[in-house]
N, C-alpha and C positions, 0 to 999 in steps of 0.2 A: 274472258275473255284474255287469253295470255295475251304479253305484250308483243312489240316485233321482236326477231330472232335476228341473231348474224353467226355469221359459219367462221369458226379460226380452223386453219389449216396445220397440222403434224404430222409432215411427212406423206403415209397414202392414209390416216387418221384423219378425219370429218369432225369435231366436237361443235353442235351447235348450243347456245347459252341462248334463254330467256332472259327481257328484261328483268331487272332485279325488283324485290320488293318495296311498295312505297313505305319510307320510313327505315328500311335493312340496309346496312352492308349493302354496296355494289357488286354485282359477279364479277369474276377477272379475272382474264385467264392470263398464261403465261407458258414455257414450252414443256411443263412439266406439270403442271395442277389447275384445278376451278376451284374460285375461293367464291364465298359465300357465307353470309350469317343472316344476324340480328343484329340490335343496339348492345347485346350483352355478349356477345362471342361471334367468332366465325369459326365455320368449317374448311379446313384444304382437302380436296380430294386430288390424290396424284393419279397421275393418268399413264405415266409410263410401268407402274406395276402397282396395281389397283391394291390402295391403301386413303384414309381417313382419316385427317387429324383437326382435335378440336384447339382453338386458341382463345383464348382471354384475356383481355388488356394487354393484347402481345406476347402471352406466354400460353408454352402448351400444357394443358391440361389431361389430355387423354388422348392417345393413339394407337392404331393398330399396327401391327407389327408388320416386320418386313414377311412377303409370303402370306399376308392376313387372312386372305379366303383361300378356302381349300374344301372339297367333297368328295366324298369317296361312292364308288359304285361299286358292288358285290365290293373283293375286300382289296381292290384297288384305291389308294387315294390322289387326287387330281389340284393342280391348281389353277389359280385364277390368275391372267397374266394383267396386258395391259389393254386402256379399257379403247374402244374405239369408238364411241359415239355420246353423245348428251345430249337433253335437253331438257327445259326450266319452263317450267308451268307455275306461276303464282311461288307459294311459299316454296313447293316441290321441285326434287332436280332427279332425275331418273340418267341412269349410268348404263351401258351395254359394256362388255370385257369381253375378251376371249380367254377360251380354256388352251390345256396340253391337250383336249383332246377336238379334233375336227366336226366344223357343224352344231359345234357345245357351249354356249354363249354365256352367260351370266348378266342376269337384268338386278343390278341393286337402286332401289327408289330410298330418297330419303326425304321427310318433311322437316321442314323448321320453325317451330314454336318458342316465345319468346323465352324461356327459362328450360328448355326440351328438345331434343329433335327424337322423330321416331326412323328406324332403319330397317330396310328388312332385303333380301336378297333371294332370289332363287334361280333354277337354271334352267334354260330351254334349251332345247336339243334332245334331252334325256331326263331321264328320272334318277335323283341321287338318295341312297341309303343315310346318307347322313351331311348336316354343313356344318362347318367349322371357323370359328372366326377367331384371329388371335390379336392381342394386347402387348402393348412394351410395355409392362408395368411399371420401372423403374421412371416413365415421361408422363405417370401420373402420379407419383411420388409413393403412396402408404396403398394397400386396400384392405375394404373389411368387408363384414354382411358373409351371404353365403349360410349361417346358421352352422349346425354343429358338424364336425369332421365324423367322415365315414370310418376311422381308425379315431377309436373313443378314449385311446390313451394320448395321443397330442392333440392340440389346439392352437397352430399360429396365430401366434397377434403379434404387429399387422399379419395378415396372411403370409404376403412377401416374407417376411421372418421366419420363414420354413419350409414344407411342402406340403399341398393340400389335395390330393386325385380322389376323386368319386367319381367313378363309372355306372354308377346307379342314381345320379341324383335324380329325382322327382318326386311328385306329389304322392308319389306311394314312400318313398325314404321312411324307413324307420325313426333317423331322427330328424330333429325339428333343423325344417332347411325352406329357403325362400331363393328365386333364384334371380337374388339383388345384391347387387358390389355395389360399396362406394369407396372414394377414396382421398387421400388428403387433399388432394386439389379442388376438393368439392365439387365432383363428376358423380354420376351413378350409374350404372348399366344393369337395366330389367330387363331377361330374356322373354320374349310375352308366350310361353309356351307351355301347353299342359303336358309334352312330351316327355319322357325318358331324354335325360343329359348326359355327356360325357363334361365334366369339370375339371381340369386343372390347373392349379396356378403353381407358378414356380416349379414344376414336377421334374424332378433330375436336377433342378437350379436354373433352368435353361431360362427366366429371367420374363417369361410369356404366361399371360390371363390366356386359356383356351376353353373358348365355349361349343360346346358339339351339341348339336340338335339332331338327333335319332331322326329319322320315316322321311316322309316325301315332298311337307308341310315347308314353307320358307322362312329362313333365319329371320326371326323379327324381333327389333329389339327396341327399347326408348334409353336413350341418356338423357341423363338431368345434367346441366350445365348451371351451379349456382356459387353462391360465393363463401359459406360456410358448409361441412359435412351434416351439421345438424338443419340446414335448409335441406340438402338433398334428400334427407330420411324422411323427412314433412311430405316429399313429392310423393315417395314409394307411398308414405300412409295415406294420401288421398286418392291414392289408385287401389289400394286393395282393402281400406277401411282398417278405423282405428273400434277399440274394446269398445261395443253400449256398456257395459258394465262389469261388475265384478263378481265373481259368485260367493266367493269368499268374506265373508263378514269381517266385521273386526277384530273379534277374540280368535282367529282363525292366523291374520297376520300379528298378531304379537304374542304366538306362545309355538313352539315347535309342535310340527307331527311327528309322530314317529312311524317310520315301516321297520313290517319285520323280515327284511329282506336281508341284508348283511349281516343281521346280530342271529336268524336263524336256518336261514337257507332252505335245506330240506329236510331240517326237524321241526318244523311247524305245525307243532300241535295245540288241539285249547290248554293243556297241562302245559306247556314249555310259553305259551304267550301270557296266560295268566304269572305263572314264575315270573316273566320276563318284566311284565306292568307294573308288579307289588315292588320290582326291585326296585324301578325309575320311581315309584309313588316314593318309596324307604327312601331316597337318596335325595325327596327334594327335587327330583328333575322333572316336570309337569309338561305337562301339554296337551292341545283340545283333543286330542284325534291317537288314538292306536290301531295303525293300518295293517292287516294281513296280508303281505302279498301270497294270495292262493284267491284260487279260485271257485267258487263252489258247484262248478258242474266237473270238476274233476272226479274223475273216477270214483278215491278213495276219499274224497271228501269227509263222509260223514262219521268214514272209521276217525279220523283223524281228529274231528270238530263234532262230537256227538249232540251239541244240545247250545249251539249258536246263539242262541236267546239269553241263556241262562250265562254266558259267555257276557255275552252284551252288557248285562247286568251287574257283574262282576266287575269291569270297567269302567262301568258308569258310576260305581261307590268308588274308584280308586280316582276320580278326575278326568276320565279319558272317554272319550264318545269310541265306536265301534265302525271301524271302517274297512275295507274290500277293494280286493283287486280286482279290473276286470277290463277285457278287450275284445275283439272282435274276433280272436284267432279260436276256431276249434277244432281241437284235433282228434284224431278217429277214436282216442281213447275216454273222449268228452260221454258223461252220462245220456246228454242229449243228441248226439251226434248222428245217428240215426233219422231223429225227430227231424233234425234242421237239412239233410240231404233228400228226406222223401216228400218234406215243403219246397223245396227251390230256395231254401235259405243265406245258401251260399254262391259266393260268386262261381260261374263255373269255366270250365275248360275251353282254352278257347279252339280246341278240336273236337269236340266232343261236349256241345251244350247239354246234352242230357248228363255229363259227370260235372261233379264237385270240382274246382280246380285245389289241387293239394299240393303240396309244397315243404320240404323240409322246414323246420323254427330252429330256434338255435339251439336245440336242448335234442335236438337229434330226431324229433317226432314229426312224421305228419300230420297237416293240420291244415284245414279251409280257413277261410277267412267269410265271415259274416256281409253280409253285401249290403248296405244302410242304405243303397240308393232302389232298392226293393219295396216298397211300403210296407208289403207283408211282414218280411224280415223282421225292416226296423220296429215294428208294434209289436214281434212276439221277443225280440231285445231288450226293449224300456218295458213291459209286461215284466219280463223276468227282473231288470231290476228293481222294477217297484214292488213285487213281491217280498224282494230282500230286505227293503224296507219294513214293508207293514207288517213280516213274519218272522222274520230274524232277528230284529233289531239291530241291522244296518245302520249307520247315519248320512253314510258319503261311503264314496268311490272313489280310486285313484285309476283314471282311464289311460291304462298303457297300452297303445295297441298302432299297427298300422290301418288306413282304411282302405288301403288298396294294395295290391299287387301287380304288377306290370305282367308277370307270366298270367294272368286271370284275362277273362271277361269279363270289360264293364257290362253292369245291368243298360237295355236298350235304352239310347238317348240319355247317357247319363255322361258325367263330362270329370273324368279322371282330379278332381279335387288333389340321454342315454349314459350306462352306468360308467365312474370313472374307478381308477386304481386306487389303492388304498395305501397311496406313498405324497410325495410331496410335490411329485413329477404330477398325479392324480390330479390336486387339489390343485396347484395351478391351471389345468387342461378346464378345470373345470370355474374356474375365475374366467376363463378366456371364453369359455363356452358362454356362460352368460350374458358377456358383452356380447358377444355375436348374434345370440339367440332374440337379444334385449333391443337391437337394433334393427333388429329385420324385420320387427312389428309385435314382437311376446314381450310385453312388458312388465308380466308379473313374475319373474322368474325365480328361481332359488336353485340350491348347488344339488345333484344328486350322486350319492347320500351325504350325510356329514359323515367323513371320515373312509369314506369311499363302498364299493365292494369288487364286482366282475369277478368275483370266486378266489380272490387275492386270502394272503392272510390276515389279519384284525392289522390296523393302522396302530403304529408307535404311539405312545403317549403324548409324543410331538404332535404328532402330523393329527390324532384326532383335535387335540386343545385348539392348536391353531385353527382347523375346518370348521370347527364352534366358532370360534372369534371372529373368521372373514363371514361365516353366514349369519353372525349376527348386527352385519350390516348390510345385508340384503332386504330384500324387502320380502322375504318367508324363508324361515328354519323347516329343513327338511330333514330330519335326524333320525339314523338306525341302528350303526354299531351303540352299546350303551355304556360307558364310562364305568359302571359297576360291575362290566367284564364282559366276554365274549368266547363261543364256541368257534376254534381254527377252523374254517371249512375246509382248509387243505390237509390237516392232518389230525381234525376232530378232539383237541385237546382243549381244554379251558384254559382262557388267556383273561387274567386277571391284571388291574389297573391301579394304582394307590391313591389314596386319599385325595392329594392335592391336583388330580385330575378330575374327581368326581367337583370336585369346589371350580375348579376352571370351567367346566362346563356350566358348571348351575350359575357362574356370574357371566357368560356368554347370554344364555338364556332370558337373562333378568337386566345384559342390558338389551338385549332386543325388543323386549315386554316395556322397559322407560322409555324405549326410540318409537312403541308404535302409535301413538298419536299424532306423530313427524311425517311417520310411514302411512298412514292414513290418509294424511291431507294430500301426499304423494301420489294414492290413489286415487282422489277423486282429484286431481289435475291433468291425471294420463288420464283419466275419460272423459274430460273436457277436450285435451287438445293431441296424444296420442304417443307425446313424448315418454320415451322408457324414462323410469324410475332408476333404475340402475344403468348408469351409462359412462363410456370413456371419456378422459379429462378435455377431450377437445370439445368437445360438445360444446362445452361450456365455456374454456378457451382456446377458441380456433385459431388464436394469434402465436398462443405460446405454440413456436415448434417443437419445444422436448415434450409436449404431449401425447402426440399423435405416435412414441412408441412406450410408454409408456404399458405396461401388461400389468401390474400386480396393485396399483391405486383404481380407484373409480368413482364415481359421484353418485351417490345416492340423494335424488333430488338434487336441489341447485344449493344448496348450505351445506352437506356432510361431504369431505373428501375420507373418503377407506383406505389406509393404507396397514393394514392387516402386513406380519409378518408370513410370507407363503413356504419359507424354506427352512431350513438349518440356520441356528445360531441365533444368536441374541440383538443384535447389530443390522440395521438396514438403511439404504439411501433413501431420503424420499426429496420427491418432487413436486412441488406449490409453485401452481400459476401465479398469475400474476393476481395481486388483491394482497387485504389486509386478512390471515389470520390466525383463528386461537387454536393452540394443541392444546387438547383437554387432556391432555397427560399430567401437564405441569400448568396449564394455563397461559404461557406464556401467546405475546403474541410475534408472532412474526409475517414478514412482509416478503411477498413475489415477484415476480419469480426468482428460486431461489431451491438449489438440491441441497437438503440436510444430509452431510455426509456421517456414517454410522449413529444415525439414530437410534439411540438404547432402546430394546425391543423384547425384554427378558419375556417368559413364556405367560408372566401375569400379564403385558402391557401389551393392548391392541390402539398403534396407531391411529387416531384420527385427526380434524381437525375440523374446522367450524368458519365460513366464510360470513361474517357478521352482515354485510352489506348482501347477503341473498334474503331473498323471502324463507320466513322459516327458522331464521337463526339459532333464535331464542330460545323457543321450542327443543332443537336437539341440543342445541349447547347444555340447558339444564338435563337434560337426557343422558348425555355423554360424560359431562364434568364430575356430574356424583360418580359414575364409572371409573373417574383417575383419582377422585377425593378418596376413594375404596378401597385403592391399592397399596 
């Protein structure tokens, strides 16, 4: 039963506060706000203009912005104004607020828990088409999370250091995303929705994090309040789940996967693939598989690859398994498109369920999407994959797809559940994307692809070598552009690299292979804890303020600090957090926190440091120190 209530008068408005939770900070009211909380944090709900501020240890760690709550009806946006009443029952506060529309009010509900609170709000008196909540970015420090930027050429890290606008953020996004954001002040925001969102971080430099949910459902979110960002991440993982297993065996962590996309683009034929594989093997550039970025359902696939089983055998003799591309996309030109349509295996057109939902794919073709929520469609799709492995010699697949498209109708009862430029900017974006993706719940990351793609000219020698070196200090290596040479997709001309490039690439592969036992230990640890393998420095060193803005270094597990050169030149500054670090290049011991100015990083050097007090340090140092000794 709710405790006794008291009424506080503010002009013509009356706010009613319930008695505080037993063991929690007491509710308080002044002329402008309601304050209540737990032993770990408190909330201050401003009432003159509805706003919510989160305070921990007397310091603001998250705050909505002025005019934080807005809604759209039709084409018109409207604002939420002052609070007109409130009640508190147990650990839940309910606030009613006026809007700029007569007879339309907002209902805000906040439910406290020890390390988080749930907040949702909705309209009364009208139906909204979108609800938007804005946060003041600076009051929470720096912002992270989100996943891949929809603009694949840039990836701000932290997010507030640049601008991010994703008007189609949803479970149907082609990019790897999750509605989870966290901050350097150890707060986190999770939007509890499966509907499309419009997400804007510092759009136009406005200093706001704007999170807009489309549709007529309430804007629901969970806010985590912890002591470190890593603890916020673990709260998020506890909700969404950690990986139960890694389908990738040790051997595939140890050696690269070669993909034909950036190497061959539109010239993928059986002969070209085999020539490429022979060149790689001849240069000592090994790997566990060679993956053809093509689907067997392509109308002309049989012409370009007349004998896939024979190709599989030839690749096997060169040391590569055969991999294939697959996805749920079903273009109208596909050999089995009519079969999919006739049997109802594709997502349906929402305006006419008798028709498949078609949309324009990246290559300009009309395509549908196989509906995995339909049991018959799922069986048809998986039967095809099994046939490829049983009959064509395919060892595995690159599953490259969206699972849904917001323009289509979902299967009844179902809930809806990126390439980089071939430049140093593309390399930096790939690194930041890995940090973003790994810290929203996807720990087994790699760059897509070494050297970049996106139809750009081939990477320079320096970009290709530096990219391979960076990838050697990541969980997996995903390669495409061969240092033995590649055809320029923009001109058709052959671009060769020198022997040094081949040697540098081969050395990066060898480094990764030697580090594989340590990486494999991190895989096993992640399966137990859910912690990311590749992670920002501040996950391990939250008290080092400088670590929150470092975008070109990362921790690989607890022992290895990777600081590869990600731009032009032969020197770089390296920040080392608190601790005792062993430089794998020269064996020197360095004590942090310290910034090593002008650290020498010629093309043959990949700066890395080992924290000898961390678990696995000896194993990592043996692998990496050998790399330094060989230079």
